[in-house]
C-alpha positions as CSV (number, residue, x, y, z in Angstrom):
1,M,-58.6,15.1,19.2
2,R,-56.6,12.4,20.3
3,A,-56.1,9.4,18.4
4,S,-57.9,6.1,19.2
5,S,-55.8,3.3,20.6
6,S,-56.4,0.9,17.4
7,D,-54.9,3.9,15.5
8,S,-52.2,4.0,17.7
9,N,-51.4,0.2,17.8
10,S,-51.7,0.3,14.0
11,W,-48.9,3.0,13.7
12,C,-46.5,1.1,15.9
13,G,-47.3,-2.4,14.3
14,T,-46.1,-0.6,11.0
15,I,-43.0,0.5,12.6
16,F,-42.3,-2.6,14.2
17,D,-43.0,-4.0,10.8
18,L,-40.8,-1.6,9.0
19,R,-37.9,-2.5,11.2
20,I,-38.3,-6.1,10.9
21,L,-38.0,-5.6,7.0
22,M,-35.0,-3.1,7.5
23,S,-33.0,-6.2,9.4
24,F,-34.3,-9.4,8.1
25,V,-34.5,-8.9,4.3
26,P,-30.7,-7.7,4.1
27,A,-29.8,-10.4,6.4
28,I,-31.4,-12.9,4.1
29,F,-30.1,-11.0,0.9
30,F,-26.4,-11.3,2.8
31,I,-27.1,-15.1,3.5
32,G,-27.8,-15.7,-0.2
33,L,-24.7,-14.1,-1.3
34,L,-22.7,-16.2,1.1
35,A,-24.2,-19.4,-0.3
36,I,-23.5,-18.1,-3.8
37,S,-20.1,-17.4,-3.3
38,K,-19.4,-20.3,-1.5
39,F,-20.5,-22.5,-4.5
40,D,-19.7,-20.1,-7.1
41,L,-16.7,-21.9,-9.1
42,T,-13.8,-19.6,-10.6
43,E,-12.4,-20.4,-13.9
44,E,-9.4,-22.3,-12.5
45,K,-11.5,-24.7,-10.4
46,Q,-13.9,-25.4,-13.4
47,K,-10.8,-26.5,-15.6
48,E,-9.6,-28.8,-12.9
49,I,-13.0,-30.1,-12.7
50,T,-13.0,-30.7,-16.5
51,H,-9.9,-32.2,-16.6
52,E,-10.7,-34.8,-13.7
53,L,-13.9,-35.4,-15.6
54,A,-11.8,-36.3,-19.0
55,V,-9.6,-38.4,-17.1
56,C,-12.2,-40.6,-15.5
57,R,-14.0,-41.1,-18.9
58,N,-10.9,-42.1,-20.3
59,A,-9.9,-44.4,-17.9
60,V,-13.7,-46.1,-18.0
């Protein structure tokens, strides 16, 4: 018995959807990691910002 064309299209659509998920989801995750790493402040940078804020507060 042969599968109907709608069954075949449904199966191909599922494979296509899986390929999209396997490519776009990791890409979006990686872009998120890059954004986080760009704005992530190291301890030294946090100390520098704290010092600059203290200087500004004392100057006012």
